[in-house]
C-alpha positions in Angstrom: 9.2 -11.0 -18.5 6.1 -11.8 -20.7 2.5 -11.4 -19.6 0.0 -13.9 -20.9 -3.9 -14.3 -20.6 -5.9 -17.6 -20.5 -8.0 -18.4 -23.5 -10.3 -21.1 -22.8 -13.1 -22.4 -25.1 -15.7 -24.4 -23.1 -15.5 -25.8 -19.7 -12.3 -28.0 -19.9 -9.6 -25.9 -18.2 -7.3 -28.3 -19.8 -7.8 -27.6 -22.9 -6.9 -24.0 -22.4 -3.9 -22.4 -24.0 -1.7 -19.5 -22.8 -1.9 -16.1 -25.3 0.7 -13.6 -24.6 -0.5 -10.2 -24.3 1.6 -7.4 -26.1 3.3 -4.5 -24.4 1.4 -1.2 -25.3 2.8 2.4 -25.3 0.3 4.3 -23.3 1.8 7.6 -22.0 2.4 5.4 -18.9 3.5 8.3 -16.7 0.2 10.3 -16.8 -2.3 7.3 -16.4 -0.2 5.3 -13.6 -0.3 8.6 -11.5 -4.4 8.4 -11.5 -4.3 4.9 -11.2 -2.1 4.9 -8.0 -4.3 7.3 -6.8 -7.6 5.8 -7.2 -6.1 2.4 -6.0 -4.2 3.1 -2.8 -3.8 -0.6 -2.0 -1.3 -1.0 -4.7 2.2 0.4 -4.1 3.0 -1.4 -1.1 2.1 -5.3 -1.1 -0.8 -6.0 1.5 -0.9 -2.6 2.5 -3.0 0.9 1.9 -1.8 4.1 1.8 -4.0 7.4 2.2 -2.9 9.7 -0.3 -3.0 13.5 1.0 -1.4 15.2 -2.1 -0.7 14.9 -5.7 1.7 17.1 -7.4 2.1 19.2 -4.4 4.2 22.4 -5.2 6.8 22.8 -2.6 9.4 25.1 -2.4 13.3 24.1 -2.1 16.7 25.7 -2.5 16.6 25.0 -6.1 13.5 26.1 -6.8 9.6 24.9 -6.6 9.5 21.0 -6.8 6.4 18.5 -7.5 6.5 15.3 -5.8 4.1 12.9 -7.5 2.3 11.5 -4.8 2.4 12.2 -1.3 0.4 9.8 1.5 1.1 8.5 4.8 0.5 4.9 5.8 -1.2 3.5 9.0 1.5 4.5 11.3 1.7 8.3 9.8 4.9 7.7 8.2 5.0 9.8 4.9 5.1 7.9 1.7 6.9 9.8 -1.4 6.4 8.6 -5.1 8.0 9.8 -8.0 6.6 8.2 -11.3 8.6 8.3 -14.4 7.7 6.6 -17.8 10.3 4.6 -19.9 13.4 4.2 -18.3 14.0 5.9 -14.8 17.2 8.6 -15.4 19.8 8.5 -13.2 19.0 11.7 -11.8 15.8 10.5 -10.3 17.1 9.5 -6.8 18.8 13.0 -6.3 15.0 14.0 -7.1 13.4 11.9 -4.8 16.1 12.6 -2.0 15.4 16.6 -2.9 11.6 15.7 -1.8 12.7 13.5 1.2 14.8 16.4 2.5 11.6 19.2 2.3 9.5 16.3 3.7 11.7 15.6 6.5 11.3 19.2 8.2 7.4 19.0 7.7 5.7 19.6 10.8 2.2 17.7 11.3 0.5 21.2 11.3 2.1 21.8 7.6 1.2 18.1 6.7 -2.4 18.5 8.5 -2.7 21.5 5.8 -1.4 19.8 2.7 -3.7 17.2 3.3 -6.7 19.5 3.9 -6.3 21.4 0.8 -6.3 17.4 -1.3 -9.2 16.6 0.6 -11.2 20.0 -0.2 -14.3 19.5 -2.2 -14.0 15.8 -1.2 -16.6 16.1 1.5 -14.3 15.1 4.3 -11.3 16.2 6.2 -7.5 14.4 6.9 -8.5 12.9 10.1 -12.0 11.5 8.8 -10.0 10.3 5.8 -7.6 8.7 7.9 -10.2 7.0 10.0 -12.0 5.6 7.3 -9.2 4.2 5.1 -7.6 2.4 8.0 -10.7 1.4 9.9 -9.4 3.3 13.1 -12.3 3.6 15.9 -13.3 7.0 17.1 -11.5 6.0 20.3 -8.1 5.4 18.8 -5.6 8.4 18.3 -5.0 9.2 14.8 -0.8 8.1 15.1 2.2 11.0 15.2 2.8 12.1 11.4 6.1 12.0 9.5 8.1 10.0 12.2 9.7 8.1 9.5 9.7 8.8 5.8 9.2 5.9 2.7 10.3 6.8 -0.8 9.1 4.9 -3.9 10.6 5.3 -7.6 7.9 3.9 -10.0 9.1 3.5 -13.9 8.8 1.0 -16.5 12.5 0.1 -15.9 14.8 0.7 -13.3 18.1 0.8 -14.2 20.7 -1.4 -12.5 22.8 1.8 -11.5 19.7 3.3 -9.5 18.9 0.0 -8.0 22.6 -0.3 -7.1 22.0 3.2 -5.1 19.1 2.7 -3.8 20.2 -0.8 -2.1 23.0 1.2 -0.8 20.5 3.9 1.1 18.7 1.1 2.3 21.7 -0.4 3.8 22.2 3.1 5.7 18.7 3.0 6.9 16.5 4.7 4.2 13.3 3.2 3.6 13.6 3.6 -0.2 11.9 1.1 -3.1 11.9 0.9 -7.0 9.0 -0.5 -8.4 8.8 -1.6 -12.4 5.7 -1.3 -14.2 4.8 -2.8 -17.3 1.5 -2.6 -19.4 0.2 -5.1 -21.6 -2.9 -4.9 -24.3 -4.4 -8.2 -25.5 -5.9 -8.6 -28.6 -9.7 -8.1 -27.3 -8.5 -4.5 -26.3 -8.2 -5.7 -22.1 -5.4 -3.7 -20.7 -3.0 -5.7 -18.1 -0.6 -4.1 -15.5 2.1 -5.6 -14.2 4.7 -4.4 -11.4 7.8 -6.3 -10.1 9.4 -5.0 -6.9 13.2 -4.2 -8.1 14.1 -2.9 -4.6 12.5 -3.4 -1.6 12.5 -6.5 0.0 16.1 -5.9 1.5 16.1 -5.2 5.1 16.6 -1.7 6.1 19.5 -1.3 8.4 19.9 1.7 10.8 21.9 2.5 13.9 20.5 0.3 16.9 18.8 3.2 18.6 16.9 3.9 15.6 16.3 0.5 14.1 12.5 -0.2 13.4 11.5 -3.8 14.5 11.9 -6.7 12.3 8.7 -6.6 11.3 8.6 -3.2 9.6 12.0 -4.0 7.9 11.0 -6.9 5.7 8.5 -8.7 3.7 6.9 -11.5 5.0 8.1 -15.3 3.7 6.5 -17.6 6.3 4.8 -20.8 5.1 1.6 -19.3 5.3 0.0 -16.6 3.4 -0.4 -12.6 5.2 -4.2 -13.4 4.7 -3.9 -17.0 6.5 -1.8 -15.2 9.5 -4.4 -12.5 10.0 -7.1 -15.0 9.8 -5.7 -17.3 12.5 -5.4 -14.7 14.9 -8.6 -13.7 14.8 -10.0 -16.9 15.3 -8.0 -17.5 18.4 -8.9 -13.9 19.4 -12.5 -14.8 19.1 -12.4 -18.6 19.0 -14.5 -18.7 16.4 -17.4 -16.5 17.8 -19.2 -14.3 15.4 -20.4 -12.5 18.3 -17.0 -11.4 19.8 -15.6 -7.9 18.8 -12.3 -7.0 18.3 -9.7 -4.2 16.8 -6.9 -4.1 14.3 -4.5 -3.6 17.4 -5.5 -6.5 19.0 -5.0 -8.6 15.9 -1.9 -6.7 15.4 -0.4 -7.7 19.0 -1.5 -11.4 18.9 0.2 -11.7 15.3 3.3 -10.1 16.4 3.6 -12.0 19.6 3.5 -15.3 17.3 5.8 -14.3 14.5 7.8 -11.3 15.5 9.1 -10.9 11.5 5.4 -10.0 10.5 5.1 -6.7 8.9 2.3 -5.4 11.3 1.3 -2.4 8.9 -0.3 -5.2 7.0 -2.6 -6.3 9.3 -5.2 -3.4 9.0 -5.0 -4.0 5.2 -5.8 -7.6 5.3 -9.1 -7.4 7.5 -10.1 -4.3 5.2 -9.7 -6.7 2.4 -11.6 -9.4 3.8 -14.5 -7.3 5.2 -17.0 -6.7 2.4 -18.7 -3.5 4.4 -15.4 -1.8 5.1 -14.9 1.1 3.0 -11.2 -0.6 2.0 -12.9 -3.5 0.4 -13.2 -2.3 -2.8 -9.6 -1.4 -3.3 -8.6 -5.4 -2.9 -8.8 -8.1 -5.3 -10.5 -10.8 -4.5 -14.2 -11.9 -2.8 -12.8 -13.0 0.6 -15.2 -12.5 3.2 -14.2 -13.4 6.5 -15.0 -10.1 8.8 -17.6 -7.5 9.4 -17.6 -4.3 10.3 -19.4 -3.5 13.5 -18.7 -0.1 14.2 -15.5 2.1 13.1 -12.5 0.3 14.0 -14.3 -2.6 15.7 -15.4 -6.0 14.1 -16.0 -9.1 14.0 -16.0 -12.6 12.3 -18.3 -12.4 8.9 -21.5 -14.5 9.5 -22.5 -16.1 6.0 -26.2 -16.4 7.6 -26.7 -13.0 8.8 -24.3 -10.7 6.6 -24.9 -12.4 3.2 -26.2 -10.0 0.5 -25.7 -6.8 2.9 -23.0 -4.3 2.2 -23.8 -1.6 5.1 -23.7 -2.0 9.1 
């Protein structure tokens, strides 16, 4: 799919023209790993990931393996990402499943040890990083880790055979997604990155006793945007009063009561994306200012007169 930039001369947008951006031959794998690590809100739509490992060495029956990126989501689920430049080889699924078999047996203590090694030198520990990333209050418990695995294949091209296998795995309850990435460069030197979800929109099927709520299985496809749904719930909770405080959990509960098919994991990311003094604000595009962080895990509605121009609590 071609990517265009808009070339505008003057103030009349109707006179603008679309200029195609050319695909570039940047060494995608080496760059993309760092880009994803630096941008935790880009892998899963409308959702933050806390990275806890990069090229983490692990021992399997076949020898030492090195998952490209290892992370956790707001529910404590482990996220494993395997990156490939050019076309992903057929063996990438077997490689990712090998990583999954290793990760599935990790205890919370082992995961925390991996995370502490990753955060060493960054001036924080795993729990501090988790609370900061997901705006979890000191009163809220960090969730149980590794209740479920989430697997991602990221490459410039996803073979149809790989997509077919991954869709089959999803039909048997495995949360695996495939994302195609393209990099373009304009004549002015601006680099543009485009992503496309090849596998991941389909529902995840599982035995009834193990099945996740529908809100965790599919992307939101309602008439309102994810941002509008979350804001609507906050407005209902606060009745529009900028002095009323709320938590992510309260908003998530209100959203799921009205929209059972909504992905509850995205609520916290949406609040952070629209909260200018939240640590996660910088990881999102746009300049939306709907909420204000009162203290860790506790928010109120944004007050333009009081909060405009401030970035701290």
